[in-house]
N, C-alpha and C positions, 0 to 999 in steps of 0.2 A: 647828533651834532647839529650846530646851528647853521642851516643853509642860508646863504645870503639871498636877498630878494632877487627874483628874476627880473632882468631889465626889460621894460616895456616901452615901446616907442610912444611918443606923445601922440595924441589923437589925430593931429593933422599930418603926422609923418614928416615934420619939418627936418629933423636931424637926418632921417633916412635919405631924404632927397638931397640934402647937402653932401652927404658922403658919396652918393651916386654921381652927383654932378662933378665932384672933385676927381673921382676915379676916371670919369669919361672925358676929362679935359685934354685928352690926347695921350700919346704914348710916351712922352718924355716925363721923367720924374722931376719933382720939385727939387730945387738945388739945396734947400735947407729945411729943417723941421720947423713946425710951429713954435713960436716963442712961449716960454712958460714964466709966469710971474714968480718972483721970490718974495715970500711974505714972512716977516719976522715972527719967529716962534721959538721958545726955548723951554726946556724942562729940566728937572733935577734928578739925578741918579746918585744918591748919597751926597758926597761933597762935590760932585761934578755937574757942571751946567752944560747941557747939550743943545746946540743950535740946530734947528731943523727947518730950513727955508721952504721945503716942499711938503711940510706937514699937512697943508690944506688939501693935498691930493689923497689923503686918507678919508676925506669926506666926513659924513656923520658917524661913520663907524669908529672914529677916534674916541677912545674912552673919555677924553677931556671935554668932548663936545655934547651939547644937547642936539637932538635932531634938527637939521637945518636943510630943508628942501631946496632952498636957493643955492646953497653950496653944493649939494648933490647934483643939481642940474648943471652947475658950472663944471664940476668934475666930469660929468657925462659928456658935455660939449667939448671939453679939452680932450677927452679920450676919443671922441669922434674925429676930431681934427688930426690926432696922432694916427688913428687907423687909416684915415684918408691919405695921409702922407705916405704911410707904409705901403698901402695898396698902389699908390702912384709909382713907387719905386719898384716893388717886386713884380707887378703886373706888366711893366714895360721892359723887363729884362729879356735879352735874347735867349731863345730856347724854352721860354716858359710854357708855351703852348705844346711843344713837343714833349716836354717832361710830364705835363698834365695828362696827355693822352697815354703815355707809357704807364704812368702810375694808375690811371683809371683801369687799365687792362690788368695790371699786377694785383691791385687791391680788389678787383672783382672776382678773384679766385675763390672757388667754393671753399668754405671753411667750416669744418666740423668741430664740435666740442666733445669732451670726453663723456661717453655714455654712463648712465647710472641705471641700476636694475631695481625694479619693484615688482614682486610677484613674477609673473611670466612676461612682464612688459619691459621693453628697453626704451629708455628716454634719452634724448640727446638734442643738441642744438645744431642748426645748420644755417649758414647765410650763403645764399646762392647768388652768383652773378652780381647784378646791380642793386640787390636788396640793401636797404639802408642799415638794417639791424638783423641779428640772428633770430631764427624762428625755432620754437620748441616743438619737437616731433616725438611721437611714440609709435612703437610697433611691437607686435607679439613675437617674442623670440627673435632669433637672428634672421629668419627668412620672412617675417611678417611684412605686410604692406605698410609703409610709413604713413602716419596720419598727422596732420597739423593739429597741434593742441592750442598753442598760443602764438599768434602772429602779431607782434607789436606794431609792425608796419601798417597793418589794417586798422589797428586801434588808434593810431596817430600818424596821419599821412605826412606830417612834417619830418618824420624820421628821428625825432629827438627823444622819443620814448624808448628806453633801453630795458632789456631783460637782464636783471642783475644776477640771478641765481635760480635754481630749481631743485626741489627735493621730493622724490616720490615716496609715498607711504610704503611700509614694508610689503603690503600685499599688492601694491600698484594701483589700487582702486582710485586713489587721489594723488594729485601732485600739487605741492605748495610751490609758489614762485614769487619772486619780488621784482618790482619795476621802479624805475625813477626816471625823471625827465630833465633834459637839457644839462646833464652832467652834474646835477646837484647832489647825487648819491643819497638823497632822503628817501630811502626805499620803503615802499608799502608792500605788504605780503597779501596774497590772495590764494584761493584754493579752487582747483578745477577737478571735476570728476572725469577720469580717463575714458571710460567706456561710452558715456552718454554725451560728453562735451558740455556738461552743465557746470556753470559757475556757481559756487556756493556763495552764501551771503557773507562769509568770513572775510574781514578786512582788517589787518593789523598794521598800524602806522608807527612811524618813529624810527627811521633808519634801521630797519629790521635786517639782522644778519640771517644767513641760511639757517633754517629751523632744523631741529632734531626730532624726528618722529619716534613715538613709542610703539611697542609691538602691537598694541591694540588697533592701530590705524585710526584712532579717534582723537588722540592727543599729540601735541608736540610742544617741545621746549622752545621758548623764544628769547633771544637777546635783542633788546631794542633800547631806545631812549624814551624815558617817561615824558620828557619835554623836548620836542624836536628843536627848540631854540637853545637848548643847553647841551653842549657836547659832553658834559661831565655828569649826565643823569642816567647812566647805564643801569638797566635792571634786567632780571631774569624772571620770566613768567611761564606759567603752564596754561596753554590754550587748549580748549576742548571745542571740536567742531560744532558750530551752531550757537556757541555762547559768545556774547558780545565781549570784545577784549577788555572793556572797562571792568568786567566782573571776573577776569582771570586772576587767580591767586598770584601774588608777588612772592617768589621764592628767595630773591636776593635784590637788594637795592644798593647802588653805589653810595659810599659815604657822603654825607651832606656837608661835611666840613673837614678841615685838615688837608694836608698835602695830598693824601690819597685821592681826594675828590678830583684832582686834575691829572689823572693818568687815564689810560685806556679803560681801566676799571674791570668789571667782572665778565668772564666768558664761561659758558657752561659746557660740561662734558657729562652726558647722561647715559646710564645703562639702558639697553634696549627694553628690558622689562619694566623700566620706570622706577626701580627701587632706589638706585644710587644717583646722586647728583654731586659731581666734583666741580668746584668753582676755582678757576685760576684768576687771581686778582692782580693786575699789573701794578707794580710799584716803580717801574722804570721801563726803559726800552730794552733792557737785558735782564730783567728780574720780575718775578711774580710770586705771590703767596699762593698756597694750595690748601683748600679746605674741602670737606665733604659733608653731605647730609644723607640721612636715611629717610627717604620720602615715604616708605611704608609706615615708619614710626610717626611721621608727620600726619599721614592720613588717619592714623588711629587716635592720636593725642591732640592734633591741632597745633603742635609746637614743633618748630624747626630747630633742631639742636646741631650747632656747628661743631665739627671736630677737625683738628689740625693735622695736616700731613707734612708740609714743608712751609714754615712760616718764618719770616725774618732772615731768610738766607739770600745771599747775593747770587741767585740762580734763576734760570729761565726754564720752565717746565711745561710740557704738554703731553698728551697721550690719549688713551682710550680705556674703557672698562670692559672686561670680559668676565662674565659670571660675577663673582664678588671681589675681583682683583682689579686694581687700577695699575695699568702698565704706563710708566712715566718715562718719556724721553727728556732728559734733564742735563743741564750744565752743572748741577750740584756735584762738586768734586770732580768735574770732568769738562775741560774747556771744549772738547770735541763731542760732548754728550755721551751718555750711557743710558741704559734702560734699567729702571728699578721697578720692583713689584711690591705693591702695598695691599695687604689683606684687609679689606674694609670691615670684615666681621671680627677681626681680632680685638682682644682687650687692649692691645697696644698698637693701633693701626699705623701710627707714625713710624714704627719699625719696618724696615724694608729689606728685601733681598736683591742682590744685583743679578739681573737676568742676562743682560748683554753688556759686556765691559766696553769702556772707551777704546777707540782705536787711535793709533798715532798717525796712520796713513790716510785717514778719511774722516770727514765730519758727518755726523748723523744729523740729517736735516729733519727727519720726522719718522714716525711709525704709524701703521694703520692695521686694523684687525682684518683677518680673513678666517676661513673655517679652520679652527684649531691651530692657528699660526700667527706670527707677527711678520708683517712686511716692512722692511727697513729701507729707507731712502737715504743713500749716502752721497756725498760729494767728495771726489778725490781729484785735487788740482782743478776744481771747477767743472769737472765732468761727472755725470750721474752714474750711480751704480745701485742696483736694486738687489737685495738679498733677503731670503726668507729664513725664519727661525721657528722652532717649536715654541710653545708657551713656556717651556722650561729653559729657553735660551740656546738650545742646541741648533747650530747652523745647519740648514738644509742645502745651502749653496746659493750662488748668484743666479739671477734671472738673465737669460740670454737676450740682450738688447739688440735692436736693429743696427746699432753702430755706436760710435763715440759721439755723445751729445748730451742734451738735457732731457729729463723725463719728468712728467707729472703723472701720478698714478692714482686711480680711484679703486678701492676695494669694496667688498661686501662682507660683513662680519660672519655670514653663514655660508659663504660659497668659496670655491677654489678657483673661480674665474675673476679676473680683474681687468681693468682697461687702462691703457696709458697713452699719453701723447708724447711722441718723440720729436725733438727739434734739434736741428743742426744748422751750420752755416750754409750748407750746400744744397738743401732741398726744403720745400715747404713742410710745415708740421704735418705729421701723419698720425692716425689713430690705430692702435694695435690691441688685439685681444690677448690676454695673458693667461696661460695655464699654469697656475701656481704649483700644481703637483709636479709637473714636468719642468717647470721654470723656463718655458718657451713662449715666444710671442709669434702671433700671426697677424699679417696686415689686415685691417678692417676697412679703412678708408684713407685715401691719399689724393689730394687734389692734383690735377694736371695743369702745369703751366702752359699757356698758349704761346710763350716765347722761350727762346733758349736761355738757360742760365749760363753766364760766362764761365769759362774754365777757370775755377778759382783755386788759389793756393791758400791754405789755412795753416797757420803755425802758432804755437804758443812759445813765446820767448820769455826770458827773465832778465831783469836789469836791477841795478842797485839804486836805492833811494839815497837821499842826502845823509842819512845816518847809517848807511850800510845795509839796511834791510833789503832782502831780495823780494822783488815784486814781479808777479807774472803778468803777461799781457798777450791777448790774442791779436794777431794781424791777419787781415783778409784782403786779398787783392788778386788780380789776374795773374795767371802763371806767366813766367818770363819777365817779370818786372825788372827794370833797370834801376840799380841803386846809384842814381846820379844826382840825388838831391832835388830833383825837379818834379816829383810826384805830388799832385794835390792830395792832401791827407787830412782826414777828420779823426780826431782823438776823442773818444767818449769815456766818461767815468761817472761814478756815483759815490761810493765810499761812505756808507752810513747805514744805520739801523739794522745791521746784521743781514743785509740783503746781498746775495751773491750775484755776480755778473757771469752768466753761463752761456754756452753757444745757443744761438737762435738764428732763424732764417732772416736775413736782412732785406726783407721784401721791398721796403721803400728806398733802400740804398742800392738796389741792383743797377739802376741806371748809372749811378756813380761808379760802381765797380766795373760795369761793362765798358765804360769810357776811360778806364785806366786809373781811377782814383783808388786810394788806399783807405781802409777803415780799420781803426785800432781801438781795442777795448781793454782798458787797464783795470786789473783786479786790486784796487786800492785798499789800504787799511781802512777800517770802519765798516767794511762789508762782512759777508758771512762765509767767505770762501774757506777760511781756515780756523773756524771756531770762535768761541767767546773772547779769547785773548786777542785775536785779530780785530774783532769788532771794537773792543775796549781801547785798543791802541789808536783808534781814530775818534774817540769821544772827548767831550769836555775840553780840558786844557791840553789834550793831545790831538785836537782837531787839525792843527797845523801839519801833522804827519800826513794827513790825507792830501793836502795841497802840495807838499813836498814830493809825495809819490807821483802826483800828476805831472809836476814840472820835470821830474826825472824821466817820466815816460816820454815827454816831448823831447828831452835831451837825447834819449836813446834813438828816437826816430830820426833826429837830425844827425847825430854822430854816425849812425849806421848807413847814412846815405839815402834813406827813404824820402826825405823832404828837407825843407829849410823853413825858417820862420815865415817867409813871405808866402809860402804855400801850405801852411799849417793852420787848420781851424780846430776849434774845440766845440763840443756839444754836451749838454746835460740838462736834465729836467728835475724839478722838485729839489730834493737835497743835491742832486747833480746840477741844478740851476744855481744853487748856492756855490757849488764848486767852481763852475765857469765864471760866475760873478766875482768870486775871490780872485780867480786866475787873471782876469783882465785888469784888476786893480793892483795886484801884487807883481805880476810879470807881464805888463802890456807889450813889451818888446818881443816876447816869445811867440806870439800868435798874430795872425792877420785877420781872423774872423772868429766870432763866437756866437753860439746859440745858447741863450739863457732862458730856459723854459720853465714856466710856472714856478718861479724861484722864491726862496727866502733870501732877502738882501739887506733888510734893516734888522740886524741881529740885536739891537738894543731895545727894540719894541715888539719884536715878532710875537712874544708870548701873550700880548694883549688882544689878539685877534683869533676868532674862530676856535679851532680845536688845538691851537699851537702850544698850550701848556702841557699837552701830551708829551712834547718833545724836550721839555726842560731837562729831564735826566740825560738826554743825548747831547744837548748843546750847552746847558747851563742857562742862567738868566742874569741879565745886567742888574736886576734888582738885588742880587747878591754881590756885595763888594768883592768877594773872592773870585767871582766870575767875570766881573766887568772888564778887567784888564785884558783877558785873552779874547773876549768877544769884541771889544772895541778895536783890538789889534787887527782883526781880519774882517769885520763887518763891511761888506762891499760898499754899501751906501755911504758909510762914514769915512771911507778911504778913497773917494774920488778926489783927485787933485787937479785943479785948474791948470791948463797949459800942457797937459799930458796928451800925447798922441795915442789914443785908445784904438784897439782893433775895431773894425766894423762889427757891429753887434746887433743881433735880432733878439729882442726880449719879447716873450709871449706870456699871456695870462688868460684865464677863463673868468668871465664875469660871474659865473655861478659856482666858482670853486669854493667848496666847503672845507678845504684843508689849508691851502695857502692863499691868503688874501691878495687880490690883484694890486693893492696899494704898493707892494714891494716893487713890482715891475714898473708901475707908474712913476714912483719917486726916483727910482734908479735911472729910468729913461730921461727924465727931466734933468737930473744931476749930470749925467754923461753928456747930453746934448749941449749943456751950458759950458762944460769943462773941456771937452776934447779939443786938441789942437789939430786933429785930422780934418781933411777936406770932406765936408758932409756930402758932396756930390759923389765922391769915390769911396769914402769910408764912413758911411752913415751910421747913426744910432737910430734903430727902428723899434717901434713898439706896436705889437698887435694884441689887442684885447678882444678875444672872441666873445661875442654877446650870447652865443647859444651853447656854450660848453662850460665845463668845470675844470677839474684837475686833469682831465684827459680820458676818464672812463666813460664808456657809453657813447662815444662820438659816432654819428652816422657816417656812412661811406663817403658821401660828398665832402664832408668837413675833413675827414681823414686824408682824402686826396689833396685838398687845398693845403692842408698843413704840410704834408710831405713835399708838395711842389714848392711851397714857400722856402722850406729849408734847403732843398736840393739846389734850386736856382740861386739862392743867396750864396751858398758855399761855392758853387761853380763860378759865379761872378767874381767873388773875392779871391779865390785860390787859383783861378786860371784854368779851370777844366772846360774844355770845348764841348758844347752840347751837340752841335751838328757834325 
């Protein structure tokens, strides 16, 4: 995908000095934000003329404009002034220093990643203490001495170089890994020799996904972009160690024209022996086509012959290959997913047998291969459940988990040992070894908190949305909470892209909970908690369901005595930033504060920037007259009304975001600052555009601490939570 240019300070550092000077002008915040020019601009969408007075804040990235360095400089200077204003407000708030110190201690907790096995080597990541980024380690077996393989903190002392992924070869001799910088997610893949510490010359560029090694340990399948500036140029190649990537054979290339060119495109599933390649090609956010290729045949004839498995169906499919069989976890004929088996050697490979049927009480999240079995990952009421099956679909039983929570599991296709991360609201994530034969787990690593976790009450409640649909919600707070309507409460939501909100340790919100605050997580429609039908109930012209579910969650918290509007804040990021952006424009009276993180907000133009055409099947596009009406009805930027008292709002963006362009936060901040009837000294509209980050991935420790402190102190100030 196309990474935006990394912001570079001018050679004299003038803007940097200006920001610093404004921040250091004392502890009192500026009473009002910088003024923003309104500049006439309009465009046509069918028969509709749309006025956009802050269009200029899109800079040269606007498709209507030719490159304009002067305008880009102006946008950068405007952003600097907004950032300086925001820092003058947030850095002067009471308790900021105390929160920063607590968060530094909490986020300096040792953090292990899930191990992977290669030969007799165990590979895993660990970020210790104050290290900016995780480090890749390897050790021989369970008891071997850990060795540092890749320490990105030494490769780049700025802390902005992030380790995106790693994959050991089957024999463990090599490990491939990917890195990117400053949050741009434009990953480059490298290869390291485990025993000697030697870096190989191999270097594969273009937003490279985790590679899939073949059994020979000399080849791996790569999914990358052929053109790093074009997010719709996905391709699948076969890389051989020592061969320049430009000479790697291309096994599949994303369509060069037509609507399919603007989806996520192709993703590979390869058999370990290198014979079979299954390609899932995304046609939407909840559908893909599935094809396969016989690579042995290609090696003999030089021709790649595509054969269809599931094509043209409104279904989402993924899976793995074992022997000559493709095991597919799919929504085809099953909203909660089922597992089908396709014999790739058959004369009619598109015919399948059902191996694991759909369940009514749980959603199948995915499947993974292990020695002679299928490991199935289920969600039941947003809690994880792991079950193993024989390749014939016979259930072996559930894996005994450490408790009720969320699980991420990594298996090995030839072993009965797996590794999982267990996450819950009450303890930091822990890593466990899984004996798949006995279906038991044993603790491998668990970080120790240096401070006490407050005695928390966690409950899952249910409430009715505006159309009567029952919606679940997690509530987390200290035990003994009084339901007197006076509790500062943060409501979080997402509601999109089939992504489920499940239990996780609220590390950065522990100071909030310890001081008596409430944290609520609503499982809105549009998410993945209850299958494909639940997701589709929050897509396209049904997107308003998501917002109604969110308002009903707020109503429940108020009606049950947890809080009141003056003490209720909302928080969301990305699609969740769209959610909170809509909420403050549709129901501004319901909330007192909002965090609108890395958001989509101009829903009439979003598809014109970066990778956003990926999401047209989820949201629609205003270029389609049938979609214009429902998008215009909720697009936050277009529904800002002058004279409205909007909640205090903190909008955030990343300058290097390759997913959501920062123009959304810029334009919305300008519109809200000009329109709000609220007192900017007490209910400000703040914008923070981070120059060193992207959509959020790969942030170094220092920037994670700053971000968390910003959000906590902002909500504490607005909702009346005492810090000291």
